[in-house]
Every structure is written in structure tokens, then in C-alpha cells.
BASE-268346 format. One record per atom (N, C-alpha, C): residue number from 1; residue in three letters; atom name; y, z negated, x negated. Coordinates in nm, 3 decimals, always signed. Atoms other than C-alpha are relative to their C-alpha. Example, Ala and Ser with C-alpha at 12.3 -4.5 7.8 and 13.67 -1.06 7.14 Angstrom:
2
[r 1 "ALA" "N" [-0.119 +0.000 -0.089]]
[r 1 "ALA" "CA" [-0.450 -0.780 -1.230]]
[r 1 "ALA" "C" [+0.120 +0.000 -0.090]]
[r 2 "SER" "N" [-0.119 +0.006 +0.082]]
[r 2 "SER" "CA" [-0.106 -0.714 -1.367]]
[r 2 "SER" "C" [+0.109 -0.073 +0.077]]
end
This chain:
136
[r 1 "SER" "N" [-0.120 +0.002 +0.079]]
[r 1 "SER" "CA" [-6.362 -15.065 -5.611]]
[r 1 "SER" "C" [-0.039 -0.018 -0.147]]
[r 2 "LEU" "N" [+0.033 -0.006 +0.141]]
[r 2 "LEU" "CA" [-6.350 -15.031 -5.988]]
[r 2 "LEU" "C" [+0.122 -0.036 -0.083]]
[r 3 "SER" "N" [-0.109 +0.033 +0.092]]
[r 3 "SER" "CA" [-6.138 -15.175 -6.270]]
[r 3 "SER" "C" [-0.056 -0.008 -0.141]]
[r 4 "LEU" "N" [+0.040 +0.000 +0.140]]
[r 4 "LEU" "CA" [-6.148 -15.166 -6.650]]
[r 4 "LEU" "C" [+0.078 -0.108 -0.074]]
[r 5 "LEU" "N" [-0.065 +0.099 +0.086]]
[r 5 "LEU" "CA" [-6.075 -15.460 -6.883]]
[r 5 "LEU" "C" [+0.023 +0.061 -0.136]]
[r 6 "LYS" "N" [-0.027 -0.054 +0.134]]
[r 6 "LYS" "CA" [-5.922 -15.393 -7.223]]
[r 6 "LYS" "C" [-0.114 -0.034 -0.093]]
[r 7 "ALA" "N" [+0.109 +0.021 +0.097]]
[r 7 "ALA" "CA" [-6.160 -15.368 -7.515]]
[r 7 "ALA" "C" [+0.025 -0.127 -0.079]]
[r 8 "SER" "N" [-0.011 +0.125 +0.076]]
[r 8 "SER" "CA" [-6.228 -15.695 -7.693]]
[r 8 "SER" "C" [-0.005 +0.031 -0.149]]
[r 9 "SER" "N" [+0.005 -0.019 +0.145]]
[r 9 "SER" "CA" [-6.241 -15.751 -8.068]]
[r 9 "SER" "C" [-0.131 +0.066 -0.044]]
[r 10 "GLN" "N" [+0.129 -0.062 +0.033]]
[r 10 "GLN" "CA" [-6.603 -15.630 -8.058]]
[r 10 "GLN" "C" [-0.002 +0.147 +0.039]]
[r 11 "LYS" "N" [-0.015 -0.141 -0.038]]
[r 11 "LYS" "CA" [-6.480 -15.289 -7.936]]
[r 11 "LYS" "C" [-0.087 +0.040 +0.119]]
[r 12 "ALA" "N" [+0.078 -0.031 -0.120]]
[r 12 "ALA" "CA" [-6.673 -15.310 -7.608]]
[r 12 "ALA" "C" [+0.088 -0.014 +0.123]]
[r 13 "SER" "N" [-0.077 +0.006 -0.123]]
[r 13 "SER" "CA" [-6.494 -15.224 -7.285]]
[r 13 "SER" "C" [-0.084 -0.062 +0.110]]
[r 14 "LYS" "N" [+0.070 +0.059 -0.113]]
[r 14 "LYS" "CA" [-6.583 -15.415 -6.970]]
[r 14 "LYS" "C" [+0.048 +0.070 +0.128]]
[r 15 "VAL" "N" [-0.029 -0.065 -0.127]]
[r 15 "VAL" "CA" [-6.601 -15.248 -6.629]]
[r 15 "VAL" "C" [-0.038 -0.097 +0.111]]
[r 16 "ILE" "N" [+0.025 +0.087 -0.114]]
[r 16 "ILE" "CA" [-6.575 -15.447 -6.306]]
[r 16 "ILE" "C" [-0.014 +0.087 +0.123]]
[r 17 "VAL" "N" [+0.027 -0.079 -0.119]]
[r 17 "VAL" "CA" [-6.725 -15.301 -5.989]]
[r 17 "VAL" "C" [-0.014 -0.094 +0.119]]
[r 18 "GLY" "N" [+0.011 +0.075 -0.126]]
[r 18 "GLY" "CA" [-6.669 -15.448 -5.641]]
[r 18 "GLY" "C" [-0.086 +0.079 +0.096]]
[r 19 "ARG" "N" [+0.097 -0.070 -0.084]]
[r 19 "ARG" "CA" [-6.945 -15.365 -5.394]]
[r 19 "ARG" "C" [+0.016 -0.036 +0.148]]
[r 20 "ASP" "N" [-0.006 +0.021 -0.144]]
[r 20 "ASP" "CA" [-6.984 -15.338 -5.017]]
[r 20 "ASP" "C" [-0.073 -0.124 +0.047]]
[r 21 "ASP" "N" [+0.077 +0.118 -0.041]]
[r 21 "ASP" "CA" [-7.230 -15.629 -5.007]]
[r 21 "ASP" "C" [+0.070 -0.131 -0.037]]
[r 22 "GLY" "N" [-0.076 +0.120 +0.034]]
[r 22 "GLY" "CA" [-6.962 -15.873 -5.134]]
[r 22 "GLY" "C" [-0.023 -0.049 -0.141]]
[r 23 "SER" "N" [+0.024 +0.043 +0.137]]
[r 23 "SER" "CA" [-7.079 -15.889 -5.494]]
[r 23 "SER" "C" [+0.090 +0.076 -0.096]]
[r 24 "VAL" "N" [-0.079 -0.061 +0.107]]
[r 24 "VAL" "CA" [-6.890 -15.812 -5.814]]
[r 24 "VAL" "C" [-0.089 +0.005 -0.123]]
[r 25 "THR" "N" [+0.079 -0.018 +0.120]]
[r 25 "THR" "CA" [-7.067 -15.671 -6.119]]
[r 25 "THR" "C" [+0.093 +0.033 -0.115]]
[r 26 "CYS" "N" [-0.076 -0.030 +0.120]]
[r 26 "CYS" "CA" [-6.919 -15.674 -6.467]]
[r 26 "CYS" "C" [-0.100 +0.038 -0.108]]
[r 27 "PHE" "N" [+0.088 -0.041 +0.108]]
[r 27 "PHE" "CA" [-7.083 -15.482 -6.747]]
[r 27 "PHE" "C" [+0.081 +0.057 -0.115]]
[r 28 "SER" "N" [-0.065 -0.049 +0.122]]
[r 28 "SER" "CA" [-6.995 -15.383 -7.102]]
[r 28 "SER" "C" [-0.051 +0.139 -0.032]]
[r 29 "MET" "N" [+0.038 -0.132 +0.050]]
[r 29 "MET" "CA" [-6.997 -15.033 -7.241]]
[r 29 "MET" "C" [+0.016 -0.005 -0.152]]
[r 30 "LYS" "N" [-0.003 +0.002 +0.146]]
[r 30 "LYS" "CA" [-7.090 -15.026 -7.608]]
[r 30 "LYS" "C" [-0.090 +0.111 -0.052]]
[r 31 "LYS" "N" [+0.072 -0.114 +0.056]]
[r 31 "LYS" "CA" [-7.193 -14.707 -7.787]]
[r 31 "LYS" "C" [-0.073 +0.079 +0.108]]
[r 32 "GLY" "N" [+0.057 -0.080 -0.108]]
[r 32 "GLY" "CA" [-7.259 -14.533 -7.454]]
[r 32 "GLY" "C" [-0.105 -0.070 +0.084]]
[r 33 "GLU" "N" [+0.100 +0.075 -0.076]]
[r 33 "GLU" "CA" [-7.500 -14.800 -7.327]]
[r 33 "GLU" "C" [+0.070 -0.110 +0.078]]
[r 34 "HIS" "N" [-0.059 +0.109 -0.077]]
[r 34 "HIS" "CA" [-7.422 -15.050 -7.054]]
[r 34 "HIS" "C" [-0.089 -0.125 -0.004]]
[r 35 "VAL" "N" [+0.066 +0.130 +0.004]]
[r 35 "VAL" "CA" [-7.511 -15.420 -7.072]]
[r 35 "VAL" "C" [+0.066 -0.087 +0.105]]
[r 36 "ASP" "N" [-0.057 +0.084 -0.105]]
[r 36 "ASP" "CA" [-7.468 -15.646 -6.768]]
[r 36 "ASP" "C" [+0.059 -0.127 -0.061]]
[r 37 "ALA" "N" [-0.065 +0.124 +0.044]]
[r 37 "ALA" "CA" [-7.218 -15.927 -6.836]]
[r 37 "ALA" "C" [-0.022 -0.108 +0.105]]
[r 38 "PHE" "N" [+0.028 +0.094 -0.108]]
[r 38 "PHE" "CA" [-7.241 -16.096 -6.495]]
[r 38 "PHE" "C" [+0.001 +0.070 +0.134]]
[r 39 "VAL" "N" [-0.003 -0.042 -0.140]]
[r 39 "VAL" "CA" [-7.302 -16.046 -6.124]]
[r 39 "VAL" "C" [+0.033 -0.125 +0.079]]
[r 40 "THR" "N" [-0.039 +0.116 -0.079]]
[r 40 "THR" "CA" [-7.131 -16.279 -5.880]]
[r 40 "THR" "C" [+0.015 +0.037 +0.146]]
[r 41 "LYS" "N" [-0.012 -0.020 -0.144]]
[r 41 "LYS" "CA" [-7.133 -16.312 -5.501]]
[r 41 "LYS" "C" [+0.128 -0.067 +0.046]]
[r 42 "THR" "N" [-0.128 +0.055 -0.043]]
[r 42 "THR" "CA" [-6.789 -16.358 -5.345]]
[r 42 "THR" "C" [-0.004 -0.057 +0.141]]
[r 43 "GLY" "N" [+0.007 +0.043 -0.140]]
[r 43 "GLY" "CA" [-6.888 -16.408 -4.984]]
[r 43 "GLY" "C" [-0.074 +0.105 +0.080]]
[r 44 "LYS" "N" [+0.070 -0.094 -0.087]]
[r 44 "LYS" "CA" [-7.015 -16.214 -4.684]]
[r 44 "LYS" "C" [+0.076 +0.131 +0.015]]
[r 45 "ALA" "N" [-0.081 -0.121 -0.020]]
[r 45 "ALA" "CA" [-6.727 -15.964 -4.668]]
[r 45 "ALA" "C" [-0.007 +0.090 -0.123]]
[r 46 "GLN" "N" [+0.002 -0.095 +0.112]]
[r 46 "GLN" "CA" [-6.717 -15.649 -4.881]]
[r 46 "GLN" "C" [+0.121 -0.020 -0.090]]
[r 47 "VAL" "N" [-0.110 +0.005 +0.095]]
[r 47 "VAL" "CA" [-6.500 -15.639 -5.190]]
[r 47 "VAL" "C" [+0.079 +0.129 +0.016]]
[r 48 "THR" "N" [-0.079 -0.120 -0.030]]
[r 48 "THR" "CA" [-6.217 -15.403 -5.097]]
[r 48 "THR" "C" [+0.085 +0.046 -0.117]]
[r 49 "CYS" "N" [-0.083 -0.039 +0.112]]
[r 49 "CYS" "CA" [-6.016 -15.409 -5.419]]
[r 49 "CYS" "C" [-0.025 -0.092 -0.119]]
[r 50 "VAL" "N" [+0.014 +0.076 +0.125]]
[r 50 "VAL" "CA" [-6.056 -15.520 -5.782]]
[r 50 "VAL" "C" [+0.114 +0.041 -0.091]]
[r 51 "HIS" "N" [-0.112 -0.028 +0.090]]
[r 51 "HIS" "CA" [-5.765 -15.550 -6.025]]
[r 51 "HIS" "C" [-0.011 -0.091 -0.122]]
[r 52 "SER" "N" [+0.002 +0.082 +0.121]]
[r 52 "SER" "CA" [-5.757 -15.670 -6.385]]
[r 52 "SER" "C" [+0.138 +0.002 -0.063]]
[r 53 "HIS" "N" [-0.128 +0.009 +0.068]]
[r 53 "HIS" "CA" [-5.452 -15.791 -6.573]]
[r 53 "HIS" "C" [-0.007 -0.108 -0.106]]
[r 54 "VAL" "N" [-0.005 +0.099 +0.107]]
[r 54 "VAL" "CA" [-5.353 -16.003 -6.872]]
[r 54 "VAL" "C" [+0.117 -0.094 +0.028]]
[r 55 "ASN" "N" [-0.105 +0.100 -0.018]]
[r 55 "ASN" "CA" [-5.157 -16.327 -6.824]]
[r 55 "ASN" "C" [+0.088 -0.008 -0.123]]
[r 56 "LYS" "N" [-0.088 +0.014 +0.116]]
[r 56 "LYS" "CA" [-4.868 -16.420 -7.051]]
[r 56 "LYS" "C" [-0.065 -0.081 -0.112]]
[r 57 "ASP" "N" [+0.073 +0.072 +0.104]]
[r 57 "ASP" "CA" [-5.110 -16.652 -7.234]]
[r 57 "ASP" "C" [-0.103 +0.088 -0.071]]
[r 58 "GLY" "N" [+0.087 -0.096 +0.067]]
[r 58 "GLY" "CA" [-5.308 -16.340 -7.334]]
[r 58 "GLY" "C" [-0.142 +0.005 +0.053]]
[r 59 "LYS" "N" [+0.136 +0.003 -0.054]]
[r 59 "LYS" "CA" [-5.616 -16.411 -7.119]]
[r 59 "LYS" "C" [-0.017 +0.106 +0.108]]
[r 60 "ASP" "N" [+0.033 -0.097 -0.102]]
[r 60 "ASP" "CA" [-5.781 -16.140 -6.914]]
[r 60 "ASP" "C" [-0.035 -0.072 +0.130]]
[r 61 "ARG" "N" [+0.030 +0.055 -0.132]]
[r 61 "ARG" "CA" [-5.795 -16.217 -6.542]]
[r 61 "ARG" "C" [-0.043 +0.113 +0.092]]
[r 62 "ILE" "N" [+0.049 -0.097 -0.098]]
[r 62 "ILE" "CA" [-5.977 -16.039 -6.261]]
[r 62 "ILE" "C" [+0.039 -0.050 +0.138]]
[r 63 "LEU" "N" [-0.037 +0.032 -0.137]]
[r 63 "LEU" "CA" [-5.832 -16.038 -5.910]]
[r 63 "LEU" "C" [-0.084 +0.088 +0.092]]
[r 64 "LEU" "N" [+0.075 -0.080 -0.094]]
[r 64 "LEU" "CA" [-6.042 -15.928 -5.616]]
[r 64 "LEU" "C" [+0.027 -0.044 +0.143]]
[r 65 "CYS" "N" [-0.018 +0.025 -0.142]]
[r 65 "CYS" "CA" [-6.011 -15.902 -5.239]]
[r 65 "CYS" "C" [-0.136 +0.004 +0.067]]
[r 66 "SER" "N" [+0.123 +0.003 -0.079]]
[r 66 "SER" "CA" [-6.295 -16.001 -5.011]]
[r 66 "SER" "C" [+0.035 -0.057 +0.135]]
[r 67 "GLY" "N" [-0.043 +0.043 -0.132]]
[r 67 "GLY" "CA" [-6.214 -16.016 -4.642]]
[r 67 "GLY" "C" [+0.147 -0.035 -0.002]]
[r 68 "SER" "N" [-0.140 +0.043 +0.001]]
[r 68 "SER" "CA" [-5.892 -16.214 -4.599]]
[r 68 "SER" "C" [+0.029 -0.092 -0.119]]
[r 69 "SER" "N" [-0.016 +0.087 +0.117]]
[r 69 "SER" "CA" [-5.931 -16.391 -4.937]]
[r 69 "SER" "C" [+0.034 +0.080 -0.125]]
[r 70 "LEU" "N" [-0.026 -0.047 +0.135]]
[r 70 "LEU" "CA" [-5.787 -16.323 -5.281]]
[r 70 "LEU" "C" [-0.071 -0.098 -0.093]]
[r 71 "ILE" "N" [+0.076 +0.086 +0.090]]
[r 71 "ILE" "CA" [-6.011 -16.457 -5.557]]
[r 71 "ILE" "C" [+0.033 +0.041 -0.143]]
[r 72 "GLY" "N" [-0.025 -0.023 +0.141]]
[r 72 "GLY" "CA" [-5.926 -16.492 -5.924]]
[r 72 "GLY" "C" [-0.115 -0.052 -0.082]]
[r 73 "ILE" "N" [+0.108 +0.042 +0.089]]
[r 73 "ILE" "CA" [-6.204 -16.499 -6.181]]
[r 73 "ILE" "C" [+0.034 +0.043 -0.142]]
[r 74 "THR" "N" [-0.018 -0.036 +0.139]]
[r 74 "THR" "CA" [-6.212 -16.488 -6.559]]
[r 74 "THR" "C" [-0.105 +0.105 -0.039]]
[r 75 "LYS" "N" [+0.098 -0.100 +0.043]]
[r 75 "LYS" "CA" [-6.402 -16.226 -6.758]]
[r 75 "LYS" "C" [-0.133 -0.064 -0.039]]
[r 76 "LYS" "N" [+0.127 +0.071 +0.024]]
[r 76 "LYS" "CA" [-6.668 -16.494 -6.817]]
[r 76 "LYS" "C" [-0.058 -0.056 +0.129]]
[r 77 "ASN" "N" [+0.052 +0.032 -0.133]]
[r 77 "ASN" "CA" [-6.732 -16.531 -6.440]]
[r 77 "ASN" "C" [+0.031 -0.143 +0.046]]
[r 78 "LYS" "N" [-0.043 +0.131 -0.048]]
[r 78 "LYS" "CA" [-6.543 -16.857 -6.380]]
[r 78 "LYS" "C" [+0.110 +0.022 +0.105]]
[r 79 "LYS" "N" [-0.102 -0.011 -0.104]]
[r 79 "LYS" "CA" [-6.355 -16.874 -6.048]]
[r 79 "LYS" "C" [+0.110 -0.102 -0.031]]
[r 80 "TYR" "N" [-0.108 +0.092 +0.032]]
[r 80 "TYR" "CA" [-6.012 -17.022 -6.120]]
[r 80 "TYR" "C" [+0.097 -0.021 +0.116]]
[r 81 "LYS" "N" [-0.088 +0.018 -0.116]]
[r 81 "LYS" "CA" [-5.819 -16.971 -5.794]]
[r 81 "LYS" "C" [-0.052 +0.080 +0.118]]
[r 82 "GLU" "N" [+0.031 -0.074 -0.122]]
[r 82 "GLU" "CA" [-5.861 -16.860 -5.434]]
[r 82 "GLU" "C" [+0.114 -0.021 +0.098]]
[r 83 "TYR" "N" [-0.107 +0.004 -0.100]]
[r 83 "TYR" "CA" [-5.602 -16.777 -5.168]]
[r 83 "TYR" "C" [-0.052 +0.065 +0.127]]
[r 84 "LYS" "N" [+0.043 -0.054 -0.129]]
[r 84 "LYS" "CA" [-5.677 -16.724 -4.799]]
[r 84 "LYS" "C" [+0.124 +0.044 +0.076]]
[r 85 "HIS" "N" [-0.113 -0.055 -0.074]]
[r 85 "HIS" "CA" [-5.434 -16.497 -4.611]]
[r 85 "HIS" "C" [+0.003 -0.062 +0.140]]
[r 86 "ALA" "N" [-0.012 +0.071 -0.127]]
[r 86 "ALA" "CA" [-5.304 -16.685 -4.306]]
[r 86 "ALA" "C" [-0.015 +0.091 +0.121]]
[r 87 "GLY" "N" [+0.009 -0.094 -0.112]]
[r 87 "GLY" "CA" [-5.295 -16.373 -4.088]]
[r 87 "GLY" "C" [-0.143 +0.030 +0.041]]
[r 88 "GLY" "N" [+0.140 -0.023 -0.030]]
[r 88 "GLY" "CA" [-5.672 -16.345 -4.105]]
[r 88 "GLY" "C" [-0.046 +0.144 -0.013]]
[r 89 "SER" "N" [+0.040 -0.140 +0.013]]
[r 89 "SER" "CA" [-5.666 -15.967 -4.150]]
[r 89 "SER" "C" [-0.050 +0.028 -0.142]]
[r 90 "GLN" "N" [+0.063 -0.035 +0.127]]
[r 90 "GLN" "CA" [-5.856 -15.799 -4.432]]
[r 90 "GLN" "C" [+0.104 +0.047 -0.101]]
[r 91 "ILE" "N" [-0.088 -0.044 +0.109]]
[r 91 "ILE" "CA" [-5.669 -15.764 -4.762]]
[r 91 "ILE" "C" [-0.059 +0.126 -0.060]]
[r 92 "LYS" "N" [+0.050 -0.130 +0.043]]
[r 92 "LYS" "CA" [-5.697 -15.403 -4.874]]
[r 92 "LYS" "C" [+0.040 +0.035 -0.143]]
[r 93 "MET" "N" [-0.049 -0.036 +0.132]]
[r 93 "MET" "CA" [-5.490 -15.377 -5.195]]
[r 93 "MET" "C" [+0.063 -0.120 -0.067]]
[r 94 "ILE" "N" [-0.066 +0.105 +0.078]]
[r 94 "ILE" "CA" [-5.373 -15.611 -5.472]]
[r 94 "ILE" "C" [+0.055 +0.058 -0.129]]
[r 95 "TRP" "N" [-0.055 -0.033 +0.131]]
[r 95 "TRP" "CA" [-5.165 -15.589 -5.784]]
[r 95 "TRP" "C" [+0.051 -0.129 -0.060]]
[r 96 "GLY" "N" [-0.042 +0.124 +0.064]]
[r 96 "GLY" "CA" [-5.103 -15.868 -6.035]]
[r 96 "GLY" "C" [+0.068 +0.026 -0.132]]
[r 97 "ASP" "N" [-0.068 -0.005 +0.129]]
[r 97 "ASP" "CA" [-4.869 -15.921 -6.326]]
[r 97 "ASP" "C" [+0.038 -0.143 -0.036]]
[r 98 "ASP" "N" [-0.023 +0.137 +0.045]]
[r 98 "ASP" "CA" [-4.868 -16.253 -6.513]]
[r 98 "ASP" "C" [-0.027 -0.098 +0.114]]
[r 99 "SER" "N" [+0.023 +0.099 -0.106]]
[r 99 "SER" "CA" [-4.819 -16.518 -6.240]]
[r 99 "SER" "C" [+0.033 +0.055 +0.139]]
[r 100 "ASP" "N" [-0.033 -0.061 -0.129]]
[r 100 "ASP" "CA" [-4.709 -16.277 -5.963]]
[r 100 "ASP" "C" [-0.114 +0.088 +0.049]]
[r 101 "ILE" "N" [+0.103 -0.081 -0.064]]
[r 101 "ILE" "CA" [-4.955 -16.119 -5.720]]
[r 101 "ILE" "C" [+0.058 +0.057 +0.128]]
[r 102 "TRP" "N" [-0.039 -0.065 -0.125]]
[r 102 "TRP" "CA" [-4.874 -15.868 -5.448]]
[r 102 "TRP" "C" [-0.127 +0.046 +0.069]]
[r 103 "TYR" "N" [+0.118 -0.042 -0.076]]
[r 103 "TYR" "CA" [-5.125 -15.799 -5.173]]
[r 103 "TYR" "C" [+0.045 +0.072 +0.126]]
[r 104 "CYS" "N" [-0.033 -0.084 -0.113]]
[r 104 "CYS" "CA" [-5.139 -15.567 -4.879]]
[r 104 "CYS" "C" [-0.115 -0.001 +0.100]]
[r 105 "THR" "N" [+0.098 -0.014 -0.107]]
[r 105 "THR" "CA" [-5.319 -15.578 -4.544]]
[r 105 "THR" "C" [+0.036 +0.126 +0.076]]
[r 106 "GLU" "N" [-0.029 -0.122 -0.076]]
[r 106 "GLU" "CA" [-5.313 -15.311 -4.276]]
[r 106 "GLU" "C" [+0.145 +0.005 +0.050]]
[r 107 "PHE" "N" [-0.136 +0.003 -0.055]]
[r 107 "PHE" "CA" [-4.976 -15.425 -4.135]]
[r 107 "PHE" "C" [+0.090 -0.104 -0.065]]
[r 108 "ALA" "N" [-0.084 +0.100 +0.067]]
[r 108 "ALA" "CA" [-4.834 -15.675 -4.389]]
[r 108 "ALA" "C" [-0.009 +0.015 -0.152]]
[r 109 "VAL" "N" [-0.006 +0.004 +0.146]]
[r 109 "VAL" "CA" [-4.728 -15.703 -4.754]]
[r 109 "VAL" "C" [+0.039 -0.141 -0.038]]
[r 110 "GLY" "N" [-0.030 +0.137 +0.040]]
[r 110 "GLY" "CA" [-4.728 -16.040 -4.928]]
[r 110 "GLY" "C" [+0.020 -0.012 -0.150]]
[r 111 "HIS" "N" [-0.028 +0.027 +0.141]]
[r 111 "HIS" "CA" [-4.611 -16.185 -5.258]]
[r 111 "HIS" "C" [-0.037 -0.146 -0.028]]
[r 112 "LEU" "N" [+0.036 +0.135 +0.044]]
[r 112 "LEU" "CA" [-4.763 -16.486 -5.435]]
[r 112 "LEU" "C" [+0.057 -0.021 -0.140]]
[r 113 "ALA" "N" [-0.043 +0.040 +0.134]]
[r 113 "ALA" "CA" [-4.611 -16.666 -5.734]]
[r 113 "ALA" "C" [-0.077 -0.126 -0.034]]
[r 114 "ASN" "N" [+0.087 +0.111 +0.040]]
[r 114 "ASN" "CA" [-4.850 -16.900 -5.916]]
[r 114 "ASN" "C" [-0.093 -0.040 +0.115]]
[r 115 "TRP" "N" [+0.095 +0.017 -0.111]]
[r 115 "TRP" "CA" [-5.090 -16.859 -5.620]]
[r 115 "TRP" "C" [+0.059 -0.073 +0.120]]
[r 116 "LYS" "N" [-0.067 +0.058 -0.116]]
[r 116 "LYS" "CA" [-4.831 -16.997 -5.375]]
[r 116 "LYS" "C" [+0.073 +0.111 +0.073]]
[r 117 "ASP" "N" [-0.060 -0.105 -0.081]]
[r 117 "ASP" "CA" [-4.707 -16.782 -5.088]]
[r 117 "ASP" "C" [+0.152 -0.003 -0.011]]
[r 118 "VAL" "N" [-0.145 -0.011 +0.011]]
[r 118 "VAL" "CA" [-4.349 -16.665 -5.156]]
[r 118 "VAL" "C" [+0.056 +0.066 +0.125]]
[r 119 "GLU" "N" [-0.045 -0.068 -0.120]]
[r 119 "GLU" "CA" [-4.308 -16.418 -4.873]]
[r 119 "GLU" "C" [-0.108 +0.096 +0.050]]
[r 120 "THR" "N" [+0.086 -0.098 -0.064]]
[r 120 "THR" "CA" [-4.498 -16.201 -4.628]]
[r 120 "THR" "C" [+0.086 +0.079 +0.098]]
[r 121 "VAL" "N" [-0.079 -0.088 -0.087]]
[r 121 "VAL" "CA" [-4.344 -15.904 -4.450]]
[r 121 "VAL" "C" [-0.095 +0.080 +0.087]]
[r 122 "SER" "N" [+0.080 -0.080 -0.093]]
[r 122 "SER" "CA" [-4.499 -15.751 -4.140]]
[r 122 "SER" "C" [+0.073 +0.129 +0.033]]
[r 123 "VAL" "N" [-0.058 -0.130 -0.035]]
[r 123 "VAL" "CA" [-4.444 -15.386 -4.053]]
[r 123 "VAL" "C" [-0.068 +0.056 +0.123]]
[r 124 "ARG" "N" [+0.057 -0.058 -0.122]]
[r 124 "ARG" "CA" [-4.503 -15.178 -3.741]]
[r 124 "ARG" "C" [-0.102 +0.109 -0.028]]
[r 125 "ASP" "N" [+0.090 -0.109 +0.032]]
[r 125 "ASP" "CA" [-4.671 -14.882 -3.906]]
[r 125 "ASP" "C" [-0.109 -0.047 -0.096]]
[r 126 "GLN" "N" [+0.112 +0.034 +0.087]]
[r 126 "GLN" "CA" [-5.004 -14.893 -4.087]]
[r 126 "GLN" "C" [+0.033 +0.031 -0.145]]
[r 127 "ILE" "N" [-0.022 -0.017 +0.143]]
[r 127 "ILE" "CA" [-4.983 -14.934 -4.466]]
[r 127 "ILE" "C" [-0.123 +0.067 -0.060]]
[r 128 "THR" "N" [+0.113 -0.073 +0.059]]
[r 128 "THR" "CA" [-5.199 -14.682 -4.651]]
[r 128 "THR" "C" [+0.000 -0.004 -0.153]]
[r 129 "CYS" "N" [-0.009 +0.000 +0.145]]
[r 129 "CYS" "CA" [-5.075 -14.721 -5.009]]
[r 129 "CYS" "C" [+0.107 -0.101 -0.043]]
[r 130 "MET" "N" [-0.098 +0.096 +0.053]]
[r 130 "MET" "CA" [-4.893 -14.982 -5.218]]
[r 130 "MET" "C" [+0.023 +0.033 -0.147]]
[r 131 "THR" "N" [-0.037 -0.022 +0.138]]
[r 131 "THR" "CA" [-4.706 -14.914 -5.541]]
[r 131 "THR" "C" [+0.097 -0.110 -0.041]]
[r 132 "VAL" "N" [-0.089 +0.106 +0.049]]
[r 132 "VAL" "CA" [-4.545 -15.194 -5.744]]
[r 132 "VAL" "C" [+0.062 +0.049 -0.130]]
[r 133 "ASN" "N" [-0.074 -0.037 +0.121]]
[r 133 "ASN" "CA" [-4.276 -15.106 -5.998]]
[r 133 "ASN" "C" [+0.081 -0.120 -0.045]]
[r 134 "MET" "N" [-0.075 +0.113 +0.054]]
[r 134 "MET" "CA" [-4.142 -15.383 -6.220]]
[r 134 "MET" "C" [+0.134 +0.050 -0.054]]
[r 135 "LEU" "N" [-0.135 -0.036 +0.047]]
[r 135 "LEU" "CA" [-3.765 -15.357 -6.272]]
[r 135 "LEU" "C" [+0.051 -0.113 -0.087]]
[r 136 "ALA" "N" [-0.051 +0.104 +0.091]]
[r 136 "ALA" "CA" [-3.607 -15.539 -6.562]]
[r 136 "ALA" "C" [+0.144 -0.028 +0.027]]
end
């Protein structure tokens, strides 16, 4: 899985790559050259999805799925939160906006607010894609 952080004041974009071995690599792209920012190990399960977003406080946050866990890390490789899905099934997709996070497993969709479970909906058919549209 792959995600892109917004360019910082130094005009260097950061790319986050989730790998099959359970590690996450973040590197900067500056003038066509890449420089490793950090490599972190999330666990034994593969990283199935990586998502980056900006909180209302203006800080970049990285959300990633590894097995049945959602993990939040900062762009400086500090883990700030972790959520374990009670169903035990692998989380396949995530989307975050400010304090809200939506996640998707093979047969369930869940919503977290401030990393607390708000609701989880199970479905009979397999979920292959998740789209989140914010309505004002």
C-alpha cells in the first residue's frame, strides 16, 4: 500500500509504503532523490492499507492496517494510538478525517470517533471497495 504526505516547508514530499512483511517505510523525495526518513515494524501481519490525513490541529497523521489492528503514527515515527478490531478479521481498507476513522473488513464496516468504536455494521456480501463522502 502507498500514501503521500503533503510537502513540508522544505518542499520535500514524503511517501509512505506498507509492505507484506509488516513494515512501513517512509522516505522523502527531494530534487528527484529519495532519502529514508524511517522504517518501522508494525507486527507479524502484512500492512494492507496506508492512509495519511491532517488533523484539525494541522498535524500530519498516518493510519495503517496490519492484521486486525489499526495503528496511528506520526510522520516522525511515533505511535500515538492503536485499535484492535473485535471481530478478529483482517482490516482491508481505512479512511480518516480529523478525529473520524472508517475501516472495512471483508464482511463489516466500522466507524471510530476519537479512536473509540461508534458503530460496526456487518453485511452478507463481501466488501470489495469503500468510498467515504463527507456531507456538510
